[in-house]
C-alpha positions as CSV (number, residue, x, y, z in Angstrom):
1,M,-51.0,3.9,23.4
2,G,-48.8,6.8,24.0
3,A,-47.4,8.2,27.7
4,P,-49.5,10.4,29.7
5,G,-50.3,13.9,28.5
6,T,-49.3,13.1,24.6
7,L,-51.4,12.7,21.4
8,T,-50.3,10.9,18.5
9,L,-52.4,11.5,15.3
10,P,-52.0,10.1,12.0
11,A,-50.6,12.5,8.9
12,P,-52.0,10.3,6.3
13,A,-50.7,10.5,2.5
14,K,-51.8,11.9,-0.3
15,I,-50.5,11.4,-4.0
16,N,-51.1,14.3,-6.2
17,L,-51.3,12.5,-9.6
18,F,-52.0,15.8,-11.6
19,L,-51.8,19.8,-11.3
20,H,-52.9,22.4,-13.4
21,V,-52.2,26.0,-13.0
22,T,-55.6,27.4,-14.3
23,G,-55.4,31.2,-13.8
24,R,-54.6,34.2,-11.4
25,R,-57.5,35.6,-9.2
26,S,-57.3,39.1,-8.2
27,D,-56.0,38.2,-5.0
28,G,-52.5,36.9,-6.6
29,Y,-53.3,33.7,-5.7
30,H,-53.6,30.9,-8.7
31,T,-56.6,28.9,-9.6
32,L,-55.7,25.0,-9.6
33,E,-57.2,21.8,-11.3
34,T,-55.7,18.9,-9.5
35,L,-56.6,15.4,-7.8
36,L,-55.0,14.3,-4.7
37,V,-55.7,10.5,-4.2
38,P,-55.3,9.3,-0.4
39,I,-52.7,5.9,0.2
40,D,-52.9,3.7,3.0
41,Y,-50.0,5.5,4.3
42,G,-48.5,7.8,6.1
43,D,-46.5,9.3,9.1
44,R,-47.5,10.2,12.6
45,V,-47.0,13.3,14.6
46,T,-46.9,13.7,18.6
47,L,-48.2,16.5,20.6
48,A,-47.3,16.5,24.7
49,L,-47.9,18.5,26.8
50,R,-45.2,21.2,28.7
51,A,-44.7,23.7,31.4
52,G,-44.7,26.9,30.5
53,P,-46.0,28.8,27.2
54,E,-43.4,28.2,24.3
55,I,-43.8,25.2,21.8
56,V,-40.4,23.6,21.2
57,R,-39.3,20.7,19.3
58,P,-37.4,17.4,21.0
59,R,-35.2,17.3,19.1
60,D,-32.7,20.2,17.1
61,I,-33.8,20.3,13.1
62,T,-30.5,22.3,12.0
63,E,-31.8,23.0,8.7
64,L,-35.6,23.3,9.3
65,A,-36.1,27.1,11.2
66,L,-38.7,26.9,13.9
67,D,-41.1,29.3,12.0
68,D,-40.8,27.1,8.7
69,D,-41.7,23.8,10.7
70,L,-45.4,22.9,9.7
71,A,-45.4,20.7,13.2
72,V,-44.7,24.1,15.1
73,R,-47.1,25.9,13.0
74,A,-49.9,23.4,13.9
75,A,-49.2,23.6,17.4
76,R,-48.9,26.9,17.7
77,L,-52.6,27.4,16.1
78,L,-53.5,24.5,18.0
79,Q,-52.6,26.3,20.9
80,R,-54.1,29.7,19.6
81,H,-57.7,28.1,18.9
82,S,-57.9,26.2,22.0
83,T,-59.6,26.6,25.4
84,F,-56.5,24.8,27.1
85,R,-54.3,26.9,27.6
86,S,-51.1,24.8,28.0
87,S,-47.7,24.5,26.2
88,C,-46.5,21.4,23.9
89,S,-43.8,19.9,22.2
90,A,-44.2,19.7,18.6
91,S,-43.0,16.4,17.5
92,P,-43.2,14.8,13.8
93,D,-42.3,11.2,13.9
94,S,-41.3,11.4,10.2
95,R,-38.3,13.2,11.3
96,E,-36.8,10.5,13.2
97,A,-35.0,7.7,10.7
98,S,-36.3,5.1,12.5
99,A,-40.0,6.0,12.1
100,K,-39.8,7.9,9.0
101,R,-42.2,6.7,6.7
102,L,-42.4,8.6,3.4
103,N,-39.6,11.2,2.2
104,A,-39.5,14.4,2.9
């Protein structure tokens, strides 16, 4: 069980068994044929309520810009689309060596 004001969720892993680019759409995106298989393995993502409107990472990850961090982007979307207007810390537990289960 997490600390009060936190939410920890699984980030399940999957394996891409194949990926074929089959064409290009009129909007520039490619059409794909793929087979993704879920596996019984993965990381965890923890969100924690904070005072103030900003979304922050609890640890400095110098090799990854804040705007490129998928956990931060997901927290921003959650904040934008929820009726609960508060800030949160986005903390992918997989970024800590002791909690990491999958290679980045």
